[in-house]
Phi, psi and omega in degrees: 000142172243145183234143170213163186227150173214129176257129181233136175279121175259132181246132178280141172300311176239129174305139181255113178257128173235186186297332186266352182153188186233139176238132176253351181166181183200159171267112181255137180263125177255133183246130180241131178235121182241146181197130174054039177085000178247151180223130175255153181231139176225171186221136174251117182238133183277158170273176179302131180104345179233030188300325189247357189245341190285324187302315181293319177299314183296318180299314181298317180295318181291323176298321177293321178295316178300325179299340179283344181094112185242347193301324185260014180256149175286168177300320179294320177295322178293321177299314181295323179295318180295320179289324177300325181265012173058040174289140179308134182304324180292326176292318176301317181302317179300313179294317183299311182291330175295320179293316177296320176301314177300312182297320180293322176296320177295328178275354183057045181226145167302144183303322182296327178286321177301327180277359178081025184249167170263175177262017175292142174201164176267159179302144176278149168288150166243149197248140168242125181280184176287120183213164168302151185304318183293329176291317178301314181299328179278321190280323183303310179298324179296314181296314182292323177293314184290325186262337188071023182299147180255346182222140181244122174262124185251120179280124175237196183087024180299144175299344180283354173103171189287336177294322173294320174303317180297318177300316181295319179295315179297321176299316180292320180296314181292319183285345178259358190302317184287350179268348177056047180262157173280155185241136177228160181230137174235115179269354180048037177074023185269004185247155167280163175306319181293318178293324179297318178295315179296314184291326178301315179291319181296319182288327180298331180278356185235028169080020180279143182279316183197169177238132181253135175043067180293325183248154181294151173303135185105346181254027185297335178291343177270351183293325182304322180292321177293318182295318181296328183266359192292145170254343179236153174300146179245129176247138175268137177237279181299336179284346183239110181251319182227174187301323181299330180294331181301320186296321182280350180256351191299334182262009184221008174217164176266342182191173180231146177251114177262151171231139180300323179291332183278322188262340181105021171107194187294321184302309180284331177302318179297325178291316179300315181298314181296318180294315179301315180295321179295331179269002180076024182261155172282162183233150180213148171239133178239191182211167173249221182270066191256150173276186179293346177295300181291325179299321180292321176298319177293321181297332178298337178265002193306327184295347185268358191244145173281328180223146181229138179224070182244082187225005185296331183292335179279355177249032178248151183225080357259175168286122182283000185229167171229147183189234183298120180278157173264118183236118180054041176086354181251140174270110191259126177297135181292155178269060173217160185303143181086194176282351170092004182253156176205154171290139187295325183274352186278000000 
């Protein structure tokens, strides 16, 4: 196996503000793995707060991992080796999806078929961040018109409090009314338990589908009270990173949201999905500041999810890659070998 790396600066079309901060772009590391004339590609994308620092760290960690010798190891063995050496999960994800892309190309199959899946999926959410009300009213119609989105995810949990959250939700609801989209809320851990109970009931009366991550990671012991009082389904995001986390959440949420960057790629994502289903939970896939490379890898798993939130690529100026297209609101895995994405200049 041969490995190479490329770091590309991704710039967001609209800055994305959530409860924990604002991101305007990020340095994303792209990992290429070649063997026998085939090349797979993966992507490492940082979460909010690590926009400019993760790429160099990830490259160094992966170079050290490669130095241990990977050629005769399976994808699952490489994942275990990487976690054993405490490689950053987003870095593992980049290597993992590149390896799966390579194997699917060697098999001359789309990745979703190699995984035994169909290309069926539900429409993806498109996201509106925390903004002033007038910005929300202007931006929501633009986003829905440009993308053809069928579902709108509204970021709440503003430090300004739940009354401001209510104003923001109403602005998004009213400005999206003519598009007849479903509405979802992600608080990114920005509420207290009392506010979470109140907002869950308030949102249920206003046509919201579900609430994601009402409490901050680390507050899982407070989730049972919120869960018991809920009027809407609750999904865990930041509280659920790997499959083992599902077990401790199973009695206090309705579902889990996995992200390839959070869990370490496709290998662990499959474990999370299997564990969630065994626990009777719903499943969702989300994204961070990713291009069409990582989005396409996520789309290959699309048939396994009740909800999909793969929209970061539509908020890039520009997307440096091409891959899974959005068709009638759904991100569809391409009918070509691998996950189907490539850097445009490569």
